[in-house]
LOZAGU-275391 format. One record per atom (N, C-alpha, C): residue in one letter; x, y, z. Coordinates in steps of 0.2 Angstrom, whole numbers, plus 5000, padded with zeros to 4 digits. Layout:
BEGIN
aXYZ;...
***
This chain:
BEGIN
m500449945000;m500050005000;m500450065000;r500350114996;r500750174995;r500550225001;p501050255004;p500950305009;p500450355007;v499950375011;v499450425010;v499750495009;f500150515014;f500350585014;f500650605008;p501150575005;p501450594999;p500950604993;l500450564993;l499950574988;l499550634989;i499350644995;i498950704997;i499350774995;l500050764997;l500450824996;l500550834989;s500650784985;s500650794978;s500050824975;a499450804977;a498850834974;a498850914976;v498950924982;v498950994985;v499451034981;l500051014979;l500551044976;l500351054968;f500051004966;f499851014959;f499251064958;l498851064963;l498251114962;l498551184964;s499051194968;s499251264970;s499651284964;c500051244960;c500451264955;c500051284949;f499551244947;f499151254941;f498551294941;f498251304947;f497651344948;f497851404952;g498351404956;g498551464960;g498651524955;a498851514949;a499051574945;a498351614944;r497851574943;r497151604941;r496951644947;q497051624953;q496851654959;q497251724960;t497951714958;t498351774958;t498051824954;e497851804948;e497551854943;e496951894945;a496551854949;a495951884952;a496051944957;s496651934960;s496751994965;s497252044963;v497552034956;v498052074954;v497752144953;s497152154951;s496852224949;s496852264955;k496752244961;k496752284967;k497452304969;r497952254968;r498652274969;r498852324964;s498652314958;s498852364953;s498652434954;i497952444957;i497752504958;i498152534964;d498252494969;d498652524975;d499352544972;a499652504968;a500352514966;a500352574962;n499852584957;n499752644953;n499652704957;q499252704962;q499252764966;q499852784970;i500252734972;i500952744975;i501352774970;v501452744964;v501852774959;v501652844957;n501052854956;n500852924954;n501052984959;r501252964965;r501453004970;r502253014971;m502552974967;m503252974967;m503653024962;s504153044964;s504553084959;s504953044954;l505253074949;l505653024944;l506252994948;d506553034952;d507153014956;d506952954960;e506352954964;e506152904968;e505952834964;k505652844958;k505552794953;k506152754951;l506652794949;l507252764947;l507652734952;g507552754958;g507952724964;g507652654965;q506952644964;q506652584965;q506852534960;m507152554954;m507352514949;m508152494949;l508452514955;l509152494956;l509252454962;m509652404961;m509752354967;m510552344967;p510852384971;p511552384972;p511752324977;d512452314977;d512652274983;d513152314987;f513152294994;f513652324998;f514052265001;r514352224997;r514652164999;r515252185004;n515652235002;n516252255005;n516152335006;w516452365011;w516352435012;w517052455016;q517252515014;q517852545017;q517652615020;k517552615026;k517352675030;k517952725030;e517752785031;e518252835031;e518752825037;g519352825035;g519852805040;g520152735039;e519752695036;e520052625035;e520452625029;s520952575029;s521352565023;s521152525017;s520652485018;s520352445013;s519652425014;p519252405009;p518552375010;p518552315014;q518052315019;q517952255023;q517252225022;a517152165023;a516452135023;a516052175027;l515452195024;l514952235028;l514452185031;t514552175038;t514152135042;t513652175047;e513852245048;e513452285052;e513352345048;m512752375049;m512552435046;m512952495048;n513152545044;n513552605046;n513152665044;d513352725046;d513052785044;d513052795037;e513652775034;e513852795027;e513352755022;v513352695023;v512852645019;v512152665020;a511952675026;a511252695028;a511052765024;s511552805024;s511452875021;s511352865013;l511652815010;l511552805003;l510952775002;v510752725006;v510052695005;v509552745005;k509552795010;k509052845011;k509052895005;k509652915003;k509752964998;k509452944991;y509652884989;y509452864983;y508852824983;q508552804989;q507952774989;q507952704985;f508452664985;f508452604981;f507852564983;g507652524977;g507152474978;g507352414982;g508052394981;g508252334985;g508952334985;i509252284989;i509952274990;i510052194989;i510552174986;i510752104986;i511352094991;l511252034994;l511652015000;l512151954997;f512751954999;f513151904998;f513451875004;a513851815003;a514151785009;a514451825014;e514851875011;e515151925016;e514651955021;n514051965019;n513552005023;n513151965028;v513151895027;v512751855031;v513051795034;k513451815039;k513951765042;k513551725047;t513151755052;t512751715057;t512051735057;t511651695060;t510951715060;t510751775064;k511051785070;k510951845074;k511151905070;q511751905067;q512051965064;q511651975057;t511451925054;t511051935048;t510351975049;v510051945054;v509351985056;v509452055058;q510052065062;q510152135064;q510252185057;l510652155053;l510852185047;l510252205042;t509852155041;t509252165037;t508752205040;d508652205047;d508252255051;d508552325050;d509152335050;d509452405049;d509352425042;y509452385037;y509352405030;y508552425030;q508152395032;q507452415032;q507252485035;k507652495041;k507552555045;k507852615040;a508352595036;a508652655032;a508152665026;s507652625025;s507152645019;s506452645022;p506352705026;p505652705029;p505052715025;k505152745019;k504552755014;k504352685011;i504752655008;i504552595004;i505052535006;p504852485009;p505352435011;p505752405005;l506352385007;l506752355002;l506652285000;m506752264994;m506852194992;m507552174994;l507652134999;l508252115001;l508352044998;s508852044993;s508851984989;s509551944991;i509551884988;i510151834989;i510051784984;d510651754982;d510651694978;d510751634983;q510151604985;q510151544990;q509851494986;e510251464981;e509951414976;e509951344980;g510351334985;g510451264987;g511051234983;g511351194986;g511951154983;g512551204983;i512851204977;i513551244977;i513451314977;v512851344976;v512751414976;v512351434982;t512651444988;t512251464994;t512651514998;r512351565001;r512751625004;r512651625011;l512151595014;l512051595022;l512651565025;g512951595030;g513451565034;g513251515039;e512551515041;e512251465045;e511551445041;g511351385042;g510751365039;g510751305036;t510251285032;t510151225028;t510351235021;n510851205018;n511051215012;n510751175006;f510551115008;f510251065003;f510751044998;p510650984994;p511050954990;p511150994983;g510651034981;g510651064975;g510251034969;n510151074964;n509651054959;n509750994955;m510450974953;m510550914950;m510450854954;a510550864961;a510350804965;a509650794965;l509250854965;l508550844965;l508350814959;g508650834953;g508550794947;g508650724947;a509150704951;a509350634951;a508850594955;a508550624960;a508050594965;a507350594961;r507250644957;r506550644953;r505950654957;s506050694963;s505450694967;s505150774967;r504550784965;r504250844966;r504150864973;i504050824977;i503950834984;i504650864987;n505150834985;n505850854987;n505950924985;a505850934979;a505951004976;a505551054980;y504851044981;y504451084985;y504651104992;q504851044995;q505151055002;q505751095002;t506251084997;t506851124997;t506651194996;g506251214992;g506051284991;g505751314997;s505251275000;s504951295006;s505351305012;i505851265013;i506251265019;i506751325018;i507051335012;i507451385010;i507151455011;g506451455009;g506051515010;g505951535017;k505751485021;k505651495028;k506251525032;e506851495030;e507451525033;e507551595031;l507551605025;l507651675022;l507151725025;s506551705026;s506051745028;s506151765036;a506351715039;a506551725047;a507151765047;l507551775042;l508151815042;l508051885040;g507451895038;g507251965035;g507451975028;i507551915024;i507751915017;i507151895013;n506851935009;n506251925006;n506251904998;t506851904995;t506851884988;t507451834987;d507351784983;d507851734982;d507951724974;f508551744972;f508651734964;f508751654963;s508151624963;s508151554962;s507451534960;p507251484957;p507751424955;p508051444948;v508651404947;v508951404940;v508551354936;v508251374930;v507851334926;v508251324919;d508951344919;d509351324913;d509351254912;i509351224906;i509351154904;i510151144903;n510451104907;n511151094906;n511251034901;n511251054894;n511351004889;n511951014886;n512451054889;n513151054886;n513651034892;p513950974891;p514350954897;p514950994898;d515151044893;d515651084894;d515551154897;n514851154900;n514651224903;n515051234909;p515451284910;p515851294916;p515451334921;v514851354921;v514551394926;v513851364928;i513551334924;i512851304927;i512951234929;g513051184925;g513251114928;g512751094933;v512951074939;v512551044944;v512051094947;r512051164945;r511551214947;r510951194943;s510951164938;s510351144933;s510051074936;f509451074935;f509051014937;f509250954933;s509350964926;s509350914921;s509550944914;s509650894910;s509650904903;s509050894899;n508550874903;n507850854901;n507350914902;r507050934897;r506550994898;r506050984903;e505750924902;e505150904907;e505350904914;l505950874915;l506150864922;l506350934925;t506650974921;t506851034923;t506251084925;s505751074920;s505151114921;s504851094928;r504751034929;r504351004934;r504651024941;l505351014941;l505651024948;l505751104949;g505851134944;g505951214944;g505251244947;l504751214944;l504051244946;l503951234953;y504051174956;y503951154962;y504351184967;t505051194965;t505451234970;t505251314970;m505051334965;m504751404964;m504151414969;k503651364969;k503051364973;k503251354980;g503751314982;g503951314989;g504251374991;l504551414988;l504851484990;l504251524991;q503751534986;q503251574986;q502751564992;r502751494994;r502351474999;r502551515006;q503151535006;q503451565012;q503451645011;d503051665005;d503051735004;d503751765002;i504151724999;i504851744996;i504751754988;a504951814986;a504851824979;a505451784975;s505251744970;s505651704967;s505851724960;a506451714958;a506651734951;a506951674947;l506651664942;l506851614937;l507451634934;k507951594933;k508551614929;k508851564925;h509251574920;h509451644917;h509151644910;f508651694909;f508251694903;f508751724898;p508651704891;p508251644889;p508551574890;g509151574893;g509451504895;g510151504894;h510551484900;h511251484900;h511551414900;g511151364899;g511351294899;g511751274894;d511651294887;d512051264882;d512551314880;t512951334885;t513551384884;t514151344886;d514751374883;d515351344886;d515851404888;v515551464889;v515851514892;v515451544898;d515851564903;d515551584909;d515451664909;s514851684909;s514751754908;s515051804913;h515251774919;h515651814924;h516251834921;y516551804916;y517151814913;y517151824905;g516651814902;g516651824895;g515951834892;l515851834886;l515151844883;l514951784879;p514551734882;p514351674878;p513851694872;l513851644868;l513451644862;l513051574862;v512451574861;v512051514859;v511751524852;s511951474848;s511851484840;s511251454838;h510851414842;h510251384840;h509751424837;g509351394832;g508751434829;g508251444834;q507751484832;q507151494836;q506751434838;e506651394833;e506251334834;e506551294840;r507151274839;r507551234845;r507451274851;l507651334851;l507651374858;l506951374861;r506351374857;r505751374860;r505551304862;e505751254859;e505651184861;e506051164867;v506651194868;v507051174874;v507151224879;e507551274877;e507851324882;e507251364885;l506751384881;l506251424884;l505651384887;y505651324886;y505051284889;y505051284896;p505551284901;p505451284908;p505251354910;f505451404907;f505251474908;f504551484907;q504251454901;q503551464899;q503151434904;r503351374906;r502951334911;r502851374918;a503451394920;a503351434926;a503051504926;i503051534920;i502751594919;i501951584919;d501751534916;d501051514916;d500751494923;a501251474927;a501051454934;a501151514939;g501351574937;g501351624942;g502051644944;a502551644940;a503151664942;a503151744944;d503551754949;d503651824951;d504151864947;m504751834946;m505251874943;m505651834938;v505951864933;v506451824929;v507051864928;m507651824929;m508251854929;m508551844922;t508851894919;t509151894912;t509851854912;a509951834906;a510651804905;a511051854900;h511751864902;h512151904898;h512451854893;v511951834888;v512151784883;v511851814876;q512251804871;q512051824864;q511551764861;f511051784859;f510551744855;f510351774848;p510851764843;p510751794837;p510051774834;a509751714835;a509151694833;a508551744834;f508651774840;f508151824842;f508351894841;d508951904841;d509251974840;d509951974838;d510051994831;d510751994828;d510952064828;t510652114832;t510952184832;t511652184835;t512052224832;t512752224834;t512952294837;y513452294841;y513652354845;y514452354845;k514752414845;k515452424845;k515652404853;s516052354854;s516352344860;s516752404863;k516652424869;k517152474872;k517752444874;l517852374874;l518452344876;l518952344870;d518752324864;d519252324859;d518952354852;g518352384852;g518152414846;g517752364841;s517752294843;s517452244838;s516752254838;d516452224833;d515752214833;d515452154837;i515052164842;i514752114846;i514052114845;l513752054846;l513052044846;l512752074853;v512152104853;v511952124859;v511652064863;p511952064870;p511652004874;p510952014876;a510651964878;a509951964880;a509752014885;t510152024890;t510052074895;t509852144892;l510252164887;l510152224884;l509752234878;s509452174876;s509052174870;s508252184871;q508052234867;q507352244868;q506952194864;k507252164859;k506852104856;k506752044860;v507252034865;v507251974869;v506751994875;m506952054879;m506652064885;m505852084884;t505752134879;t505052154878;t504752114872;g505052104867;g504652064861;g504551994863;l505051954866;l505051884867;l504751874874;l505051904879;l504751884886;l504151914888;r504051974886;r503452014888;r502851994883;q502952014877;q502452004872;q502251934870;e502751894868;e502651834866;e502451784871;m502851784877;m502851734882;m502351754887;g502151814887;g501551844892;g501851854899;f502451874900;f502651884907;f502551954909;n502151954914;n501952024917;n502252044924;g502751994926;g503052014932;g503652054931;v504152044936;v504752094937;v505352054933;i505652094929;i506252074925;i506852104929;v507352064931;v507952094934;v508552064930;t509052114929;t509652094926;t510052044930;d510452004927;d511051974931;d511452034933;a511952014937;a512452074939;a512752104933;l512652174933;l512952214928;l513652224928;n513952204934;n514752204934;n515052144932;m514652094929;m515052034926;m515352054920;k515952024918;k516352044912;k515952044906;a515452004905;a515051994899;a514752064897;i514652104902;i514352174901;i514852224903;a515252214908;a515652274911;a516252284906;d516452234902;d517052244898;d516852274891;h516252264889;h516052284882;h515552354882;f515252364888;f514752424888;f514952464894;g514852534894;g515052574899;g514552564905;q514752584911;q514352574917;q513652604916;e513552664915;e512952704914;e512552674908;e512952674902;e512652644896;e512252584897;a512652534900;a512352464901;a511652474905;v511652514910;v511052524914;v510452554909;v510652604906;v510152634901;v509852584896;m510352544893;m510152494888;m509752444891;a509852424897;a509452364900;a508752394901;v508652454904;v508052484905;v507652494899;k507952524894;k507652534887;k507452464884;a507852414886;a507652344883;a506952324886;g506852344892;g506252324895;g506352294902;v506952294905;v507052274912;v506852324917;d506652294922;d506352334928;d506852344933;i507252304935;i507752314940;i508452304937;a508952354938;a509652344936;a510052314942;l510252254942;l510652224948;l511352244948;m511552274953;m512252294954;m512452344948;p512152394948;p512252444942;p512852484943;a513152484949;a513852524950;a514152494956;s514852484955;s515252454961;s515452514965;v515152514971;v515352574976;v515552534982;t516152554984;t516352514991;t516652564996;s516452634995;s516652684999;s516252744998;i516152795003;i515752855001;i516052894996;k516752884995;k517052924990;k516852904983;e516552844982;e516352824976;e515652834974;e515252874979;e514552884978;e514352914972;q514752954969;q514552984962;q514452934957;k514652874957;k514452814953;k513652804952;f513352804958;f512652804959;f512352864956;a512552924957;a512352984955;a512352984947;r512952964944;r512952964937;r512452914934;v512352854937;v511852804934;v511152834934;i510952874940;i510352904940;i510252954935;q510752994934;q510753054929;q510753024922;a511052974921;a511052944914;a510352924912;l509952894917;l509352874916;l508852934915;k508952984919;k508553044919;k508553074912;e509153074910;e509353104903;e508953064898;a508952994898;a508652954893;a507952964894;v507652974899;v506952994900;v506753064897;k507153104898;k507053174896;k507153184889;n507553144885;n507653154878;n507153104874;g506853064878;g506353014875;g506552954873;d507252934875;d507452864873;d507052814877;i506952834884;i506552794888;i505852834890;p505252814887;p504652844889;p504552844897;e504352894900;e504252894907;e503652844909;q503152834904;q502652784905;q502952714906;q503552704903;q503852634904;q504152634911;i504452684913;i504752684920;i504152674925;n503552704924;n503052704928;n502752624929;k502752594923;k502552524923;k503052484926;s503652494925;s504152454929;s504052464937;v504052524939;v503952534946;v503352504949;e502752504945;e502152474947;e502252404948;r502652374943;r502752294944;r503152284951;i503652324952;i504052314958;i503652324964;i503252374964;i502852394970;i502252334971;s501952314965;s501452264965;s501752194968;l502352184967;l502752124969;l502852134977;k503052194979;k503152204986;k502552194990;i501952214987;i501352204990;i501152134990;k501152104985;k500952034984;k501351984989;r502051994990;r502451954994;r502451985001;g502052025003;g502052055010;g502652095012;m502952125007;m503552165009;m503252235011;y502752255007;y502452325008;y501752325009;p501452355014;p501752385019;p502152335024;a502652355027;a502952315032;a502452285037;r502452225038;r501952195043;r502252155049;n502952155050;n503252125056;n503452175061;s503052185066;s503152235071;s503552215077;d503852155076;d504252125082;d504852165083;s505152165089;s505752205090;s506352155086;t506952195086;t507452155083;t507652095087;n507652095093;n507852045098;n507351985097;e506652005096;e506151955095;e506251915088;k506451955083;k506551925077;k507151875077;i507651895081;i508251855081;i508151795085;a507751795090;a507551735094;a507151685089;k506651715085;k506351665081;k506751635076;a507151675073;a507651655067;a508051595070;q508351605076;q508751555079;q508451485080;k507751485080;k507451425081;k507251395074;i507251435069;i507051415062;i507651395058;v508151435058;v508751435053;v509251375055;g509251325051;g509651265052;g509451225058;s508751225058;s508451175064;s508551105062;k508451065067;k508550995067;k508150965062;r507450985061;r507050965057;r507250975049;h507451035048;h507751055042;h508351015040;l508751005044;l509350965043;l509250895041;k508750875045;k508550805043;k508250795036;a507850845034;a507550845027;a508150845022;e508550895024;e509150895019;e509550835018;k509650795024;k510050735024;k509650685020;k509050675021;k508650625017;k508650635010;i508550705008;i508550715001;i509150704997;a509750715001;a510450704998;a510550634997;e510350595002;e510450525002;e510050484996;k509450504995;k509050484990;k509350494983;a509750554982;a510050574976;a510650544974;v511050514978;v511650474976;v511550424971;t511950424966;t511850384960;t512350334959;v512250274959;v512750214959;v512750204951;l513350214948;l513550204941;l513850134940;k514250114945;k514550044944;k514650014951;n514549954952;n514749914958;n514849844956;e515449834953;e515649764950;e515949724956;q515849664956;q516049614961;q515849634968;h515249664969;h514949694975;h515449724979;t515849774976;t516349814979;t516049854985;l515449874984;l515049914989;l514549874992;p514349884998;p514649935003;p515249905006;f515749955008;f516349935011;f516049905018;k516449855020;k516249825027;k516949815031;p517249875033;p517949865036;p517849835043;k518449795044;k518549765051;k518749815056;k518749795062;k519049835067;k519749845066;g520049915066;g520749925064;g520949935057;s520449925053;s520549935045;s520850005044;h521250005039;h521450075037;h521150105031;i520850165031;i520450195026;i520850255023;l521050255017;l521350315014;l520850355010;i520750415012;i520350465009;i520750515004;v520550514998;v520850554993;v520350604990;a520550664990;a520150724987;a520550784985;p520350824981;p520750884979;p520950924985;y520350944990;y520450994994;y520350975002;e520651005006;e520550985013;e519850985016;e519451035014;e518751025017;e518350965014;q518550945008;q518250885005;q518450815009;t519150815010;t519350755014;t519150755021;a519050815024;a518850825030;a518050805031;s517650815026;s516950795026;s516950725026;i517350685022;i517350615022;i517550585029;e518050615031;e518350595038;e517850605043;q517550665043;q517050675049;q516450635048;t516250615042;t515650565042;t515850495044;i516450475043;i516650415045;i516750415053;h516950465056;h516950465063;h516250465066;d515850505062;d515150505065;d514850435065;l515050395059;l514750325059;l515050285064;i515650295066;i516050255071;i515650275078;k515550335079;k515250355085;k514550325086;r514250325081;r513550295081;r513550215081;k514150185081;k514250115080;k513950085074;k513950125069;k513750095062;k514250055059;i514850075060;i515450035057;i515950025063;k516349985062;k516849965067;k517450025067;p517750035073;p518350085073;p518850065068;v519050125064;v519550115059;v520050175060;s520550165056;s521050225056;s520950255049;v521150325049;v520950365043;v521650405041;d521850395035;d522350445032;d522050485026;k522250545026;k521950595020;k522550615015;m522350625009;m522750645004;m522450695000;n522650755000;n522350814996;n522850824990;f522550824984;f522950814978;f522850874973;a522550934975;a522550984971;a523251014969;n523351014962;n524051044960;n524550994962;q524450934963;q524950884964;q525050834959;v525650804959;v525850754954;v525950684958;f525650634956;f525650574960;f526350544960;n526650524966;n527350504967;n527350444971;a527950424972;a528150364976;a527850364983;e527850424986;e527550424993;e526750414993;h526450444988;h525750434987;h525550354986;a526050324982;a525950254980;a525950214987;k526450234991;k526550194998;k525850205002;q525550265002;q524950265006;q524350225003;v524350214996;v523850174993;v524050104995;k524650084995;k524850014997;k524649995004;k524750045009;k524550035016;k523850035017;a523450055013;a522650065014;a522349995013;d521849985017;d521349925016;d520749945011;y520550005012;y520050035008;y520250105005;i519950124999;i520150184997;i519550224994;i519450284996;i518850324994;i519150384991;t519050394984;t519350454980;t518750494977;g518850564979;g518350604976;g518650644970;s518250644964;s518550684958;s518150744958;y518450794956;y518150864956;y518350894949;v517950904945;v518050934938;v517450984936;v517651034934;v517251084932;v517051074924;k517551074920;k517451064913;k517950994911;n517650944909;n517950884909;n518350884902;d519050884903;d519450884897;d520050844898;p520050774899;p520650734900;p521050734893;v521650724894;v522050714888;v521950644885;v521650634879;v521550574876;v521950564870;n522350504869;n522650494863;n522450424860;d522250424854;d522050354851;d521550324855;g521050354858;g520550324861;g520750304868;v521250324871;v521450304878;v521650364882;i521450374888;i521650424892;i522350424894;d522750474893;d523450474893;d523650484901;d523950434904;d524150434911;d524850454912;t525150474907;t525850484907;t526050564908;i525450604908;i525550674909;i525850684916;s526350724916;s526650744923;s526550814925;d526150854920;d525950924922;d525550934927;s525750964933;s525250974939;s524651004937;s524651044932;s523951084930;s523451034928;k523650974926;k523150924924;k522950874930;w523050894936;w522950854942;w522250824942;a521750864940;a521050854941;a520850784939;t521150754933;t521050694930;t521650644932;v522250664931;v522850624931;v522950594938;f522850634943;f522950614950;f522450554952;p521850574952;p521350514954;p521450454950;r521550464944;r521650404939;r522250364942;a522850394944;a523450364946;a523250324953;v522850354957;v522650324963;v522250264961;m521750264957;m521350214955;m521750154952;k522250174948;k522650114945;k523150084950;a523350124954;a523750094960;a523350044964;a522750064965;a522250024969;a522149964966;l521949964959;l521749904955;l522349854955;q522949884954;q523549844953;q523649794960;q523449824966;q523549794972;q522949764975;n522449764970;n521749734972;n521449764978;k521549824979;k521249864985;k520549884983;p520049874988;p519349904987;p519449974986;f519150004980;f519250074978;f518550094975;v518350154978;v517750184975;v517850254973;l517650274967;l517750344965;l517050384966;m517150434969;m516550474970;m516550544966;s516150554961;s516150614957;s515750664961;l516150724963;l515950774967;l515550834964;r515650844958;r515350904955;r514950874949;n515050904943;n514750884937;n514850814936;p514350774935;p514550694934;p514850674928;y515050724924;y515350704917;y516050674918;d516350684924;d516950654925;d516950584927;a516350554928;a516350484929;a516650444923;a516550474917;a516850444911;a517650434911;n517950464915;n518650464916;n518950404920;f518450364922;f518650304927;f518250244925;e518250224919;e517950164916;e518250104919;e518850104921;e519150044924;e518950034932;a518650084935;a518450074942;a517950024943;k517949984948;k517449934949;k516849964953;a516950024957;a516450054960;a516450134959;l515850164957;l515850234955;l515150264957;i515150314960;i514550344962;i514550424961;a513950454960;a513950524959;a513550554964;v513750614967;v513450644973;v513250714971;y513450744966;y513250814963;y513350874968;g513850864972;g514050924976;g514750914979;f515150974979;f515850964981;f516050994988;k515551034990;k515751074996;k515851025002;g516351045007;g516550995012;g516351015019;y516851015023;y516751025030;y517251075033;a516951125036;a517451175039;a517051215044;n517451245049;n517251275054;n516651245058;g516751175059;g516251135063;g515651125060;r515551135053;r514951115050;r515051085043;y514551045041;y514551025034;y514251075029;l514651095024;l514451155020;l513951125015;q513851065014;q513451035009;q513350965011;p512750935010;p512550865013;p512750805008;n513050825002;n513150784997;n513750734998;i514250755000;i514850705002;i514650665008;p514350685013;p514150635018;p513650585016;a513250605011;a512750555009;a513050505005;g513550525001;g513950474997;g514350425001;v514650455007;v514950415012;v514550365015;m513950385017;m513450345020;m513250285015;a513150295009;a513050245004;a513650195003;i514250225003;i514850185003;i514850135008;f514650145014;f514650105020;f514050065021;g513550075017;g512950035017;g512450065022;q512550125024;q512050165029;q511550205026;a511450205019;a510950235016;a510750195009;k510150215007;k509950175001;k509850224995;p510450234991;p510450274986;p509950254980;k509550304978;k509050284973;k509050334967;g509650374966;g509650424961;g509750384954;t509550424949;t509650404942;t509850464939;l510350454934;l510650514930;l510150564927;p510150624929;p509750674926;p510050704919;v510650684917;v510950704911;v511250634908;n511450644902;n511850594898;n512650604900;i512950554901;i513750564902;i514050534896;p514350584892;p514650554886;p515350524887;s515550474883;s516150444883;s516750494881;v517250484885;v517850534883;v518350494878;t518250424878;t518750384874;t518450374867;n517750374867;n517450364860;n516950424859;p517250474857;p516850534856;p516150524852;g515650554854;g514950534850;g514550484854;d514850444858;d514550384861;d514350414868;t513750384871;t513550394877;t513750334882;l514150354887;l514350304891;l513850284897;y513550334900;y512950314905;y512450364902;p511850334900;p511250374898;p510850404903;y510450454901;y509950484906;y509550434909;g509450434915;g508950384918;g509350324921;y510050324920;y510350264922;y510550274929;g510550214933;g510750214940;g510650134942;l511050114947;l511050044949;l510750044956;n510449984957;n510349964964;n510949944967;i511149974973;i511849964976;i511949884978;k511349854980;k511449784983;k511449734977;t510949744972;t510949694967;t511349704961;g511549774960;g511849794954;g511449794948;k510849794949;k510349794943;k510149864942;p509949884936;p509649954935;p509049964939;l509050034942;l508450054945;l507850064941;
***
């Protein structure tokens, strides 16, 4: 008999996702009237302030020698928030160290904006992109994709939303609904749910609804799609060359599904899409002709997103200080172009880290005012943008401010919610279900060490080996495995040598973590070249050397893929191979992600992994072939496909 609760929850989620949008439409007219009245009373400067969302990640106060992480409000930052009447602020890891400190900071930010409360935003995606210094991180989107559970996706969004709300953060730039169909993508990878449009759409939609359930404004990203790129827009300007038909069938599909279900916000991609806009601009970097990126394209933002896809919510740019924009367009020009294209909020429109740099904000505002004055941007367009922003603030309970608790009361509540035992238990369960077993020949797994056995842990970085070690110690403490000794080997930038070989020989069991962003092993004549001695190639060469040494000595060896699972193709000879979809380890007394512990639990038979691949894993030795297909995963006990 199937459990009743998941069936009921699934039904509730389905109804809320697909009928909630109509209920939202029924109440939108009242909010529009309220927002319209508010906008009509605002000056142009006030309106433009609402459309800017800067960061104060670091700040250099007068008398200090360099910018420091802004963890406490100061008079200088508060004066800028009041003066320019910003619509929102984005927070980064530097700003949100502890629960108590974060609540104090967000409370002080709101006090600095007495007229209209701020949208306090953050990138708390779960997985490898998390900002909170304390709290529940979750295994991330690709792990959710491996588990295939709508309930897990909704629960992830809901718990993240509940913790953000308790901290005074009301906007989350999540979920990522990019379809990761390019294994060479250096920036999306495990941040994506899948290479499959249906799975991405379904899990993205339920994550969004989970966030909205907690009155968190949720932003889909990165429109029209950053999944099929091989350039990181933080450092360059990517291009997607597909035609319109393919883009509508694949990349745009998850966005359309979520828009139809009541999306609050859409974040833009700094990516060129010539199928939708082949307009060229002169680069300020080198004078070359470049295609306009989606963020600055009226054809994409207004023609495609607004008119064709019917999105009436808030459009926010990705950070305008990213090199894809910053290198090619002037600071003020980029903001004006984005707003002219149809964007409502310019994210990080100027980099200001001291009061001496305040004029950067003033120049942005002045450039926008001149664009309105000369007719480049109609003031009616500004009014509509601000209406959308105010409407969203009303819809998600930001405006008017409704929490009258004192700061101390807010802190006390947050400390009970953020990182609670209940939340961490849910995080652990989801991570364990997502672990994907790709190989388990000769029943290598689970490891069953005898008392006094010696286990060698191998991974690139200290926090990763620390995570594996700490999990083993936890298992010993709970008497799930017999007491064992542990040695660690961190191999980032290392070349495998005789001393490493001795450690492998000494071990009874070997656990090796592979961490690869872009999988590019050296392959000659269909064989991975293991003779490379260049330390820059450590990511593939070193763990393969450990694997081969273990195999030669018949040592039980398991390879754990820690990030994008495509590196699993580098270890065809391994008898045991699992993917966990997350690389963050253990530091400062806490696990930074649940993925590695979940993998270790599976290795020692203390969890039942049920993950199946949410992407295809291509062969590196036979280009064009798929080594492990989408949907592949093994039962760890029987070795049969799930």
